[in-house]
N, C-alpha and C positions, 0 to 999 in steps of 0.2 A: 468658480464653487470652493467652499472650502474643506481641508482633510474629513474632516468628522462630515459632511453633507455627501462629499464622492463615498465614506465608508455605508454611511447610512444606504445610497443607493446600490453600492454592490450586493450588501448583503441581503437589499430586499432584491435584487434579480436573481441570487444563488442563494435558495435557500439550502439549507444544510444537506440535507440531500442530494439539490441537484449540484452543490460546487462538490458533495465526494464522487457524485459519476461521473463529474466532470473530469475529475483529477482521476478517476479509473482509468477512462477514456483516455486519455494522456499518456498516460503510464503504460497501456494496453498496447499504443501507437508508437512510444517509445519504445517497449521491444519489441515490435513487428520490425522497425528500422535497423534494430538492431542484430537481424535476421535469427529471430528466437519463434517460434511456434510457441499462440498461445491456443493452449487446452481447455480452460475452465476460467470464465470470469466471475463470481459471488457465488462459488461453490461452498454449499451449505452443507453441516452435518450436525443435527442436531441444533445448539442453538448458535453455533462455533463457525465460521466463515473465513474462508481464503478469497483475499478478494484478485487475485487474478492467479493459476498457475502455468507458467512460462517451460517451455524443456527449450535449454540454452545450448543446443547442441547435445551433450550425453546426460548431461546435468539438469535434473527434476529445481524448478526452482518456485517457494512458495511468497509470494510476493503482499508487504502489505500497505494498503496507498492511506498516506496522511495529505488531508490536503487543506491548505489555510491559507486565509485571507493577509496581506501583508503586516496586519495592525498583530496577529496570533505568530508573527514568524520566528521557524524557528524551533516550536514547539511536536511538530510530529514525530521524529526519532525520537524524544524523550517522552510520546505519551504512548510506548511502546513500551510498557511498564509490568512487571511482573504477573498481574492479571492476564493482560493481552499476550503474553510471552506463553502463558501455559494456553490458552484459548485458542493459540495457532501452532503449539504443538500436539493437542489433541487433531483437531483440524487437517494437520498434516498422517497422522499417523493413521484417520478413518480414510485419506486419499489413499496413504498406501496399500492400507489393509483391502480398500477395493480394485486397488491396479495386481496388487500381488507383491508390493515393493517396489524400489528404484534402486541404483543401483550409489550413483552418487546424487546429493540433494543440497541446496541452500536457500537461506531464507534471506530476504532483500526484503529492505523499509525505501519505499520511494515517497519524498514529501515533492507535494506540489504546493507550489508556493505563486499564489494571483495578487499581485502585485499592484499599487497604483495605476491607472488608466490602461487594467485590464490584460499586462503583461504577465507572462507567465513564466516561472523557473522553474527547473526540476531538477532535485539532490536523490543522487541514491547512493543505498547504506547496501553493499552487498554483501552476504553471508558474515548477517549477523549473529552472533552466539544466541543461542534464546536461554541458556541456563551456564553459572561459571560451574565447575568441576564440583565445586565445595557446596552450590545451591539445592543438593538433593536429599 
């Protein structure tokens, strides 16, 4: 089977929504294995969404999961652009208003890479800055 045939087969097996859901389940499992508590999955506030909300000790973590196949590789972290950061910030603020605030918060990006043959690799970017100080 050629690479193009394998790619076509993988994409037919994993529709974008299904591929994303698989990545979110893997990220959820990763956090559970780290001893974290999953508080919410796909939490929405209007049009904004938090893929995962996790309690890591005393830190409330808002997680964005980006799942890609191998030929899209490495683009997950870069896909969290200015517009996405604003949406994450709005959703996180809505969550915090709902629970009355939290003393410690963090934003993580988890990249899930589905490679040839179905192997999976997770990359975690912890504590991503939403904005630089001068961007407001």
